[in-house]
C-alpha positions as CSV (number, residue, x, y, z in Angstrom):
1,M,136.0,93.8,117.0
2,E,139.2,93.1,118.9
3,F,140.3,95.5,121.6
4,V,143.8,96.1,123.1
5,S,145.2,97.0,126.4
6,G,146.5,100.5,127.2
7,T,150.1,99.8,126.4
8,G,149.1,97.9,123.2
9,R,146.8,100.9,122.3
10,V,149.7,103.3,122.6
11,L,152.0,101.2,120.5
12,A,149.2,100.9,117.9
13,V,148.7,104.6,117.8
14,V,152.5,105.2,117.4
15,A,152.7,102.6,114.6
16,A,149.8,104.3,112.9
17,L,151.4,107.7,113.1
18,M,154.7,106.3,111.8
19,G,152.9,104.7,108.9
20,M,151.0,108.0,108.2
21,A,154.3,109.9,108.2
22,G,156.0,107.3,105.9
23,C,153.0,107.6,103.6
24,G,153.3,111.3,103.5
25,Q,157.0,111.1,102.5
26,R,156.5,108.3,100.0
27,H,157.1,109.2,96.3
28,P,156.1,107.4,93.3
29,A,158.8,105.5,91.5
30,V,160.5,107.7,88.9
31,I,162.4,106.5,85.8
32,G,164.6,109.3,84.5
33,V,165.3,109.7,80.9
34,A,168.4,111.6,79.9
35,F,167.9,112.6,76.3
36,G,167.2,115.8,74.5
37,E,164.7,116.1,71.6
38,E,165.8,112.9,69.7
39,H,163.7,110.5,71.5
40,P,160.4,112.2,72.7
41,N,158.2,109.9,70.7
42,V,159.4,106.7,72.1
43,L,158.5,108.0,75.5
44,D,154.8,108.3,74.5
45,V,155.0,104.6,73.4
46,A,156.6,103.5,76.6
47,R,154.1,105.4,78.8
48,D,151.2,103.8,76.9
49,D,152.7,100.4,77.4
50,L,153.3,101.0,81.0
51,R,149.7,102.1,81.7
52,R,148.5,98.9,80.0
53,R,150.9,96.6,82.0
54,Y,150.8,98.3,85.5
55,A,147.4,100.2,85.6
56,E,147.5,102.6,88.5
57,D,150.9,101.4,89.9
58,V,152.7,102.7,87.0
59,P,156.2,104.3,87.4
60,E,156.5,107.8,86.3
61,V,158.8,108.5,83.3
62,R,160.5,111.9,83.5
63,S,162.3,113.2,80.4
64,G,165.3,115.4,80.9
65,Q,164.6,117.3,77.8
66,A,163.4,120.4,79.6
67,E,166.3,120.1,82.0
68,L,169.0,120.2,79.5
69,V,170.4,123.7,79.4
70,E,173.9,123.1,77.9
71,E,174.9,121.0,75.0
72,G,177.7,118.3,75.1
73,A,179.5,117.0,78.1
74,P,178.7,119.9,80.5
75,G,175.0,119.5,79.7
76,A,175.2,115.7,80.4
77,V,176.8,116.4,83.8
78,T,174.2,119.1,84.7
79,L,171.4,116.7,83.6
80,A,172.8,113.8,85.6
81,S,173.0,115.9,88.7
82,R,169.3,116.9,88.4
83,L,168.1,113.5,87.5
84,T,169.7,111.8,90.5
85,K,168.1,114.3,93.0
86,L,164.5,113.7,91.8
87,P,162.4,112.4,94.6
88,G,161.5,108.7,94.0
89,I,164.2,108.2,91.3
90,V,164.9,104.5,90.9
91,G,167.1,104.5,87.8
92,V,168.0,106.6,84.7
93,V,168.0,105.7,81.1
94,G,170.7,107.4,79.0
95,H,172.7,109.4,77.9
96,A,172.5,110.2,74.1
97,D,176.1,109.2,73.1
98,S,179.3,107.7,74.5
99,R,180.9,111.1,75.4
100,G,177.9,112.4,77.5
101,T,177.6,109.1,79.2
102,L,181.2,108.8,80.1
103,F,181.2,112.4,81.6
104,A,178.0,111.7,83.5
105,A,178.8,108.3,84.8
106,P,180.6,109.5,88.0
107,M,177.4,111.4,89.0
108,Y,175.4,108.2,89.0
109,D,178.1,106.3,90.8
110,E,178.5,108.9,93.5
111,A,174.6,109.1,94.0
112,H,174.2,105.3,93.9
113,V,171.6,105.5,91.1
114,P,171.5,102.8,88.3
115,L,172.2,104.2,84.8
116,L,170.8,101.9,82.0
117,V,172.7,102.9,78.8
118,P,170.7,101.8,75.7
119,N,172.8,103.2,72.7
120,A,176.3,104.3,73.7
121,T,179.0,101.9,72.6
122,S,182.3,102.9,74.2
123,R,183.9,99.9,75.6
124,R,185.0,102.0,78.6
125,L,181.4,101.9,79.9
126,R,181.6,98.2,80.6
127,T,184.0,98.8,83.6
128,I,183.4,102.5,84.5
129,S,181.1,101.9,87.5
130,P,179.0,99.0,89.1
131,W,176.1,101.4,88.7
132,V,176.3,101.7,84.9
133,F,174.7,99.0,82.7
134,M,175.4,99.0,79.1
135,M,172.8,97.4,76.7
136,A,174.3,97.7,73.2
137,P,177.3,95.8,71.8
138,D,180.5,97.8,72.5
139,D,182.6,99.3,69.8
140,S,185.0,96.4,69.8
141,T,182.2,94.0,69.1
142,E,180.7,96.1,66.4
143,A,184.1,96.6,64.7
144,E,184.6,92.8,64.5
145,F,181.1,92.4,63.1
146,I,181.9,95.0,60.4
147,A,185.3,93.5,59.6
148,A,183.9,90.0,59.2
149,F,181.1,91.1,57.0
150,A,183.5,93.2,54.9
151,V,186.0,90.4,54.4
152,Q,183.8,87.4,54.2
153,S,180.8,88.8,52.5
154,L,182.1,91.8,50.5
155,H,185.5,90.2,49.9
156,T,187.1,93.6,50.6
157,R,190.7,94.1,49.7
158,A,191.3,97.9,50.4
159,V,189.5,99.7,53.1
160,A,189.4,103.4,54.3
161,V,187.8,104.6,57.6
162,F,186.2,108.0,58.3
163,Y,185.4,108.6,62.0
164,D,184.0,111.4,64.2
165,N,186.6,112.8,66.4
166,D,184.8,111.9,69.7
167,E,184.6,108.9,72.0
168,Y,182.2,107.1,69.7
169,G,184.1,107.6,66.5
170,I,187.5,107.0,67.9
171,G,186.5,103.9,69.8
172,L,185.1,102.4,66.7
173,R,188.0,103.5,64.6
174,D,190.4,101.8,67.1
175,G,188.1,98.7,67.1
176,L,188.3,98.5,63.2
177,R,192.0,98.9,63.2
178,R,192.4,95.8,65.4
179,A,189.7,93.7,63.7
180,F,190.9,94.5,60.2
181,G,194.5,94.0,61.3
182,A,193.6,90.6,62.6
183,R,192.5,89.7,59.0
184,R,195.8,91.2,57.5
185,L,193.8,94.0,56.1
186,H,195.1,97.5,57.2
187,P,193.1,100.6,56.4
188,L,194.7,102.6,53.6
189,T,193.8,105.8,55.5
190,E,191.9,106.8,58.7
191,E,190.3,110.3,58.2
192,P,188.4,112.4,60.8
193,I,185.0,113.6,59.6
194,A,185.2,117.4,59.0
195,N,181.9,118.9,58.0
196,P,181.6,117.0,54.6
197,C,178.3,119.0,53.7
198,G,179.5,122.3,54.9
199,Q,181.4,125.0,53.1
200,P,182.8,123.9,49.7
201,G,186.2,122.3,50.2
202,S,185.9,121.9,53.9
203,A,186.4,118.1,53.7
204,E,188.1,117.9,50.3
205,A,191.6,117.0,51.7
206,S,190.3,114.1,53.6
207,I,188.2,112.8,50.7
208,V,191.2,113.1,48.4
209,R,193.5,111.2,50.7
210,A,190.9,108.4,50.9
211,S,190.7,108.1,47.2
212,I,194.2,108.6,45.7
213,P,194.5,106.9,42.3
214,G,196.5,103.7,42.4
215,R,195.3,102.9,46.0
216,L,191.6,103.3,45.8
217,P,189.6,101.6,48.5
218,D,186.8,99.2,47.5
219,L,185.1,99.8,50.9
220,T,184.8,102.9,53.2
221,V,183.6,102.5,56.8
222,I,182.0,105.6,58.3
223,A,182.0,105.8,62.1
224,G,179.8,108.9,62.2
225,R,176.4,110.3,62.3
226,T,173.5,110.0,59.8
227,R,173.6,113.3,58.0
228,D,177.4,113.4,57.6
229,A,177.5,109.8,56.6
230,A,175.0,110.2,53.8
231,C,176.7,113.2,52.4
232,L,180.1,111.7,52.7
233,G,178.8,108.6,51.0
234,R,177.6,110.6,48.1
235,R,180.9,112.4,47.6
236,L,183.0,109.3,47.9
237,S,180.8,107.4,45.4
238,E,181.1,110.2,42.8
239,R,184.9,109.9,43.1
240,V,185.3,106.1,43.4
241,P,182.6,104.3,41.2
242,G,181.6,101.1,42.7
243,I,182.8,101.7,46.2
244,R,180.8,100.0,49.0
245,L,180.0,101.9,52.1
246,I,179.4,100.8,55.7
247,G,178.0,103.1,58.3
248,G,178.2,102.4,62.1
249,D,175.3,102.1,64.4
250,A,174.8,105.8,64.7
251,V,173.8,105.9,61.0
252,E,170.0,105.3,60.7
253,Q,168.1,105.8,57.5
254,D,166.2,109.0,57.2
255,S,165.6,111.8,54.6
256,S,169.3,112.3,54.3
257,F,169.5,109.2,52.1
258,D,166.7,110.3,49.7
259,N,169.0,111.4,47.0
260,G,171.0,108.3,46.7
261,F,174.8,108.1,46.1
262,G,175.5,109.4,42.8
263,S,175.4,107.7,39.4
264,S,177.3,104.7,40.7
265,A,174.6,103.8,42.9
266,A,177.1,102.7,45.6
267,P,175.7,100.1,48.0
268,F,175.3,101.6,51.5
269,Y,175.1,99.2,54.5
270,V,174.5,100.2,58.1
271,V,175.0,98.3,61.4
272,A,171.9,98.1,63.6
273,F,171.1,96.5,66.9
274,W,167.5,95.9,66.0
275,H,165.2,96.0,63.0
276,P,161.5,96.7,62.9
277,D,160.7,93.7,60.7
278,N,161.8,91.2,63.3
279,A,159.4,88.3,63.4
280,D,159.0,87.8,67.2
281,S,155.7,88.8,68.7
282,A,157.2,91.5,71.2
283,S,159.1,93.2,68.4
284,A,156.2,93.3,66.1
285,A,153.9,94.7,68.9
286,F,156.2,97.5,69.6
287,A,156.6,98.4,66.0
288,R,152.8,98.3,65.5
289,D,152.2,100.5,68.7
290,F,154.9,102.9,67.6
291,R,153.3,103.3,64.2
292,R,150.0,103.9,65.8
293,I,151.1,106.4,68.3
294,V,154.0,108.2,66.4
295,G,153.0,107.6,62.7
296,T,156.5,106.4,61.6
297,S,158.5,103.2,61.9
298,P,160.6,102.9,64.9
299,R,164.5,102.9,64.7
300,A,166.9,100.6,66.5
301,S,167.8,103.5,68.9
302,E,164.2,103.9,69.9
303,A,163.6,100.2,70.4
304,L,166.6,100.2,72.8
305,V,165.3,103.2,74.7
306,F,161.9,101.4,75.0
307,D,163.6,98.2,76.4
308,A,165.6,100.2,78.9
309,I,162.5,102.0,80.3
310,M,160.4,98.7,80.4
311,L,163.2,96.9,82.0
312,L,163.6,99.5,84.8
313,A,159.8,99.4,85.3
314,Q,159.9,95.5,85.6
315,A,162.8,95.7,88.0
316,T,160.9,98.1,90.1
317,K,157.9,95.8,90.2
318,D,160.1,92.7,91.1
319,A,162.6,94.2,93.4
320,G,161.0,97.3,94.8
321,A,161.7,101.0,94.4
322,R,165.2,101.3,96.0
323,P,168.0,102.1,93.7
324,D,170.4,99.6,95.4
325,A,167.8,96.8,95.0
326,L,167.5,97.7,91.3
327,R,171.3,97.6,90.8
328,R,171.4,94.0,92.3
329,Y,168.5,93.0,90.2
330,L,170.3,94.3,87.0
331,T,173.5,92.6,88.0
332,A,171.8,89.3,88.5
333,L,170.2,89.3,85.0
334,G,171.6,86.3,83.0
335,H,173.2,85.0,86.1
336,S,171.0,84.2,89.2
337,R,168.0,85.6,87.3
338,P,166.9,84.9,83.7
339,A,167.8,87.5,81.2
340,Y,165.1,90.1,80.5
341,Q,163.2,89.4,77.4
342,G,162.9,92.7,75.5
343,V,161.8,94.0,72.1
344,T,165.5,94.0,71.0
345,G,166.2,90.5,72.5
346,A,167.4,89.0,75.7
347,V,169.0,91.6,78.0
348,S,171.7,90.8,80.4
349,F,174.9,92.2,81.7
350,G,178.5,91.2,82.4
351,S,181.3,89.7,80.2
352,G,179.2,87.0,78.9
353,A,176.2,89.0,77.7
354,L,175.4,88.7,73.9
355,R,173.4,91.1,71.9
356,P,172.2,90.8,68.3
357,L,173.8,92.8,65.4
358,Y,172.2,93.2,62.0
359,M,173.6,94.5,58.7
360,L,171.0,96.4,56.7
361,R,171.3,97.6,53.2
362,V,169.9,101.2,52.7
363,G,167.7,101.6,49.6
364,A,164.8,103.6,48.2
365,R,162.3,101.3,50.0
366,G,164.0,101.7,53.4
367,S,166.5,99.4,55.0
368,Q,166.5,95.6,54.5
369,P,168.5,93.1,56.5
370,V,171.4,91.3,54.7
371,V,172.0,87.7,54.9
372,I,175.5,87.2,56.3
373,E,177.7,84.7,54.6
């Protein structure tokens, strides 16, 4: 055993006491998830994978589901305020849509906590804060993808656009206007989505304006959510036999599509940022684990949330549990650091970041990728 002098002994005791105090104040790394009830199942899959990867040194994943007391933008701000104050918080995954994320972003900027945005697509998120990291292709990129498919693969000559009257729908509508205009194809009409499956006649005027005899569209793009898009698609296909339909990324196949689209059997395509039948091993493993734990096939939105959680966990392991260190780590991905290889592809940030897009055709047997011409 090695002995120390009196002065050395005092310094050793002081150092030990300081270490004990530091241990008493140390909190486990916490990853916040700013979603309501739409993504609880993928959290189970992420926690299971984290336990296998990191054993006892696993970051804690805290869902904001119980914290959300208000809906919409006010709820997003309240949730962001609470998540950024959690002891041990290293970063947050969220929010559920573009509007909530845009409203909440200043809270993360002020608190200096990284916000990893898996699904929101507003192009404004690219430059809103150095603490906000957007994973999905933005609405301009998505609109360009839709317009290219519509013109080159579907040979569209006349298009109508329906959109949700919020940051998501308006952003995609504006992107579509530019992307179609660059191809000398200007939408016949742009209609806000107004409760197409609600009270009889509630959306009739918009549907009529989008299907006036003599200037019928051969394609309608719907920048809305799943339930409204499915119902609107059925109503349009009844009025315009043979019309093709494309839904934005917020449209994901579920039971809303079970009844088809009228006697014309209108083709319905949807944009996706991932597909469960991808052949790579990481994607296949995630889809297999999701089916084992949840009992259903994962959707693209869930795969992106999974990637965001796992990326923050990897960043914590590589860079430590300080939010500023994680911000530098995320900023470096694809530049001084290799891109993160996730389930949904390579993840990096900045103007040169590229993310995959898929066009899926919705049918009775689920959604299948379309070969783009």
